[in-house]
SERO-225170 format. One record per residue (C-alpha): residue in one letter; x, y, z. Coordinates in steps of 0.05 Angstrom, whole numbers, plus 32768, in hexadecimal, padded with zeros to 4 digits. Layout:
# SERO-225170
R aa   px   py   pz
R  A    X    Y    Z
...
//
This chain:
# SERO-225170
R aa   px   py   pz
R  M 7FB3 8E11 8658
R  S 7F66 8E00 8653
R  A 7F23 8E1E 8656
R  S 7EE6 8E01 867D
R  F 7EAB 8DEF 864E
R  G 7E7C 8DD4 8683
R  Y 7EA0 8D9E 86AB
R  R 7ECE 8D99 866B
R  D 7F0B 8DB1 8665
R  V 7F1C 8DC5 861A
R  D 7F4D 8DEA 85F5
R  P 7F40 8E33 85FB
R  A 7F3E 8E40 85AE
R  D 7F04 8E0C 85A9
R  K 7ED9 8E2A 85E3
R  P 7EB8 8E64 85B8
R  G 7E9F 8E35 8582
R  L 7E84 8E05 85BC
R  V 7E5D 8E3D 85DE
R  R 7E49 8E58 8599
R  D 7E2D 8E1A 8582
R  V 7E04 8E14 85C5
R  F 7DE6 8E60 85BE
R  E 7DD7 8E4E 8573
R  R 7DA9 8E11 8589
R  V 7D84 8E32 85C3
R  A 7D7F 8E76 85A0
R  R 7D31 8E6D 858D
R  R 7D1A 8E58 85D5
R  Y 7D51 8E7F 85FC
R  D 7D1B 8EB0 861B
R  L 7CE9 8E75 8627
R  M 7D18 8E54 8648
R  N 7D33 8E88 8676
R  D 7CEB 8E90 8693
R  L 7CE2 8E47 869E
R  M 7D26 8E37 86BE
R  S 7D1D 8E70 86ED
R  F 7CD1 8E76 86FB
R  G 7CD7 8EB7 86D8
R  A 7D06 8ED5 8710
R  H 7D3B 8EEB 86DB
R  R 7D08 8F1F 86C7
R  L 7D14 8F3E 870F
R  W 7D59 8F37 8712
R  K 7D5E 8F5C 86CD
R  D 7D30 8F90 86E6
R  A 7D61 8F9C 8721
R  V 7D9C 8F9D 86F6
R  A 7D7F 8FD5 86D0
R  A 7D6A 8FF9 870A
R  R 7DB1 8FF6 8728
R  L 7DD2 900C 86E1
R  N 7DA0 9044 86E5
R  P 7DA7 9055 8698
R  Q 7DAC 90A4 868A
R  P 7D9B 90D0 864B
R  G 7DDD 90D4 861E
R  E 7E02 909C 863D
R  T 7E1A 905E 860E
R  I 7E0E 901C 8633
R  I 7E2C 8FDE 861D
R  D 7DFE 8F9F 862B
R  C 7E35 8F66 861D
R  A 7E1F 8F1F 860F
R  G 7DDE 8F42 860B
R  G 7DBC 8F09 85E3
R  T 7D76 8F19 85D4
R  G 7D6F 8F5F 85F2
R  D 7D4E 8F56 8631
R  L 7D79 8F85 8658
R  A 7D89 8FB4 8621
R  R 7D3D 8FC4 861B
R  R 7D36 8FCE 8662
R  F 7D77 9001 8662
R  A 7D59 9029 8624
R  R 7D16 902E 8646
R  L 7D30 9046 8685
R  A 7D5F 907C 8664
R  A 7D24 9091 8639
R  A 7CF8 9099 867B
R  A 7D2D 90C2 8696
R  R 7D36 90E8 865B
R  D 7CEC 90FC 865B
R  R 7CF3 911C 869A
R  R 7D2F 9146 8690
R  G 7D41 9146 8649
R  G 7D82 9134 8624
R  E 7DA1 9106 85F2
R  A 7D88 90C1 85EA
R  A 7DB0 908F 8603
R  R 7DCE 905A 85D7
R  V 7DCF 9015 85EF
R  V 7DF9 8FE2 85CB
R  V 7DED 8F98 85C8
R  V 7E28 8F6F 85BE
R  D 7E22 8F1B 85BB
R  Y 7E52 8EED 85A2
R  N 7E1B 8EC4 857D
R  A 7DFA 8EDD 853F
R  E 7DB8 8EAF 854B
R  M 7DAE 8ED7 8590
R  V 7DB7 8F17 856F
R  G 7D86 8F0A 853B
R  A 7D56 8EEB 856A
R  G 7D58 8F2C 8590
R  R 7D52 8F59 8555
R  A 7D13 8F33 8540
R  K 7CEE 8F42 8583
R  G 7D00 8F88 8573
R  A 7D1E 8FBF 859C
R  P 7D1E 900B 85A5
R  P 7D45 903B 8576
R  E 7D7B 9045 85B0
R  V 7D8D 8FF8 85A9
R  A 7DC6 8FE6 857B
R  W 7DDB 8FA1 8570
R  A 7E1F 8F83 8560
R  V 7E3F 8F41 855B
R  G 7E80 8F3F 8581
R  D 7EAE 8F1A 85B7
R  A 7EAD 8F2F 8603
R  Q 7EF8 8F2A 8601
R  R 7EFD 8F57 85C3
R  L 7ECC 8F85 85BE
R  P 7EC0 8FA5 8578
R  L 7EC2 8FEE 85A3
R  P 7EF2 9021 85AE
R  D 7F16 9033 85F0
R  A 7EF4 9059 8627
R  C 7EAD 905F 85F8
R  A 7E77 904D 862D
R  D 7E5B 9063 866A
R  A 7E3F 901A 8686
R  Y 7E50 8FD3 8673
R  C 7E1E 8F9E 8687
R  I 7E28 8F52 8679
R  A 7DF0 8F1F 8691
R  F 7DF9 8ED6 8696
R  G 7E32 8EDC 8663
R  L 7E74 8EE1 868A
R  R 7E7B 8E98 8698
R  N 7E73 8E8A 864F
R  V 7EB3 8EAB 8639
R  T 7EF5 8E85 862E
R  D 7F20 8EBD 8660
R  V 7EF5 8EDA 8692
R  A 7F30 8F06 86A7
R  A 7F3C 8F21 865E
R  A 7EF1 8F32 865A
R  L 7EF4 8F57 8698
R  A 7F2B 8F7F 867E
R  E 7F0C 8F8E 8641
R  A 7ECD 8FA7 8663
R  R 7EFE 8FD4 8682
R  R 7F20 8FEB 8645
R  V 7EDC 9001 8627
R  L 7EC0 9023 8660
R  K 7ED1 906D 8672
R  P 7EEE 907B 86AF
R  G 7EB9 9074 86EE
R  G 7E92 904F 86C1
R  R 7E5E 901D 86DA
R  Y 7E70 8FD1 86D2
R  L 7E38 8F9C 86E6
R  C 7E37 8F56 86DB
R  L 7DF7 8F26 86E5
R  E 7E0C 8EDF 86EF
R  F 7DF8 8E99 8712
R  S 7E27 8E94 8752
R  R 7E2E 8E6B 8790
R  V 7DEF 8E5E 87BA
R  G 7E08 8E6A 8804
R  A 7DD0 8E44 882E
R  P 7DE2 8DF7 8832
R  A 7D9E 8DE3 882F
R  L 7D8F 8E14 87F1
R  R 7DCD 8DFB 87CE
R  R 7DB4 8DB4 87D1
R  L 7D70 8DC9 87B4
R  Y 7D8D 8DEC 877E
R  D 7DBF 8DBD 8768
R  A 7D8A 8D87 8764
R  Y 7D5C 8DBA 873C
R  S 7D91 8DD2 8713
R  M 7DBA 8D90 8701
R  R 7D74 8D64 86F9
R  I 7D3F 8D8B 86DE
R  I 7D5C 8DC6 86B7
R  P 7D7D 8D93 8682
R  Q 7D36 8D74 867F
R  I 7D10 8DB4 8670
R  G 7D47 8DC5 863C
R  A 7D39 8D83 861D
R  R 7CEA 8D8E 861A
R  V 7CE8 8DD5 8608
R  A 7D25 8DE3 85E4
R  G 7D35 8D9B 85CC
R  D 7D7B 8D9D 85E5
R  P 7D8E 8D81 8628
R  D 7DD7 8D87 8620
R  A 7DD3 8DD9 8617
R  Y 7DB1 8DDD 865A
R  Q 7DE0 8DA7 8679
R  Y 7E19 8DD3 865A
R  L 7E00 8E0E 8683
R  V 7DF5 8DEC 86C8
R  E 7E3B 8DD7 86C2
R  S 7E58 8E17 86AF
R  I 7E38 8E39 86F2
R  R 7E61 8E0B 8715
R  R 7E9E 8E1C 86F4
R  F 7E97 8E66 86F9
R  P 7EBE 8E8E 8730
R  D 7E91 8E99 8771
R  Q 7E7E 8EE0 878E
R  P 7EBC 8EF7 87B1
R  R 7EEE 8ED2 8779
R  L 7EC7 8EF7 8740
R  A 7EC8 8F36 8770
R  A 7F17 8F33 8776
R  M 7F1A 8F27 8729
R  M 7EF9 8F67 871B
R  G 7F28 8F8F 874C
R  D 7F61 8F6D 8724
R  A 7F45 8F87 86E6
R  G 7F42 8FCD 86FB
R  F 7EFC 8FDB 871A
R  S 7EF3 8FFC 875B
R  R 7EBC 8FFC 8796
R  V 7EAD 8FB2 8781
R  G 7E71 8F94 87A3
R  Y 7E3D 8F5F 8795
R  T 7DF2 8F54 87A5
R  N 7DDB 8F07 87A9
R  F 7D93 8EF8 878C
R  A 7D6E 8EBA 879F
R  G 7D9D 8EAA 87D6
R  G 7DDA 8EA9 87A8
R  V 7DB8 8E84 8769
R  V 7DCF 8EC5 8742
R  A 7DFB 8F01 8756
R  L 7E00 8F45 8740
R  H 7E45 8F5D 8742
R  Q 7E54 8FA7 873C
R  G 7E94 8FDE 8734
R  W 7EAD 901A 8719
R  A 7EE4 901F 86E1
R  I 7F20 903F 8704
//
């Protein structure tokens, strides 16, 4: 048995360390690189995720692989706005990320008091069963060693009826757009990584990992196998990114 690390097949025991090393190297420039690579579109995609999740007062929300907390801050703001309108308890947003450097970068940016931070593995979350009303993972599922195990773990920590959202790079549908995107991602993104983050290899891994990740229908099927119902997905930018959603049975 092996795990994918970009185009390489590696021992599953080695992948977490390899991925951790990538994000340790790029943590300081991670948010800037997201802006440059997506021409700022990642902000719109994350806004759409936060709106779809629709955080409510009193809820516990897990932002898994939450990195520097971009989504967690959005969740906290929307939940606070809902609380201002109709009252209730403050929501609790828990950022869990495997990489301590990413968590440190997020803490340094500041966050509302509703946001808590933890270092942890998406396949073994440091959280009890059925503790969360919603779970989101953005641009992180393709970095885990075992996607099925991470989906099962998400199901474990969600309450029955809890909401699961996954924002991830996916498969472009239109052939002409796919060729353009492939040329941009394979040739330009590593060059941006070299100039801005000083690390072309980290961003070469990024574009390779996208191509090894399950496409939209396959990920939807895996979510069903993990115990999610009413699974569906929405493509952004023609399938460059897809938002999958389901409810815990």
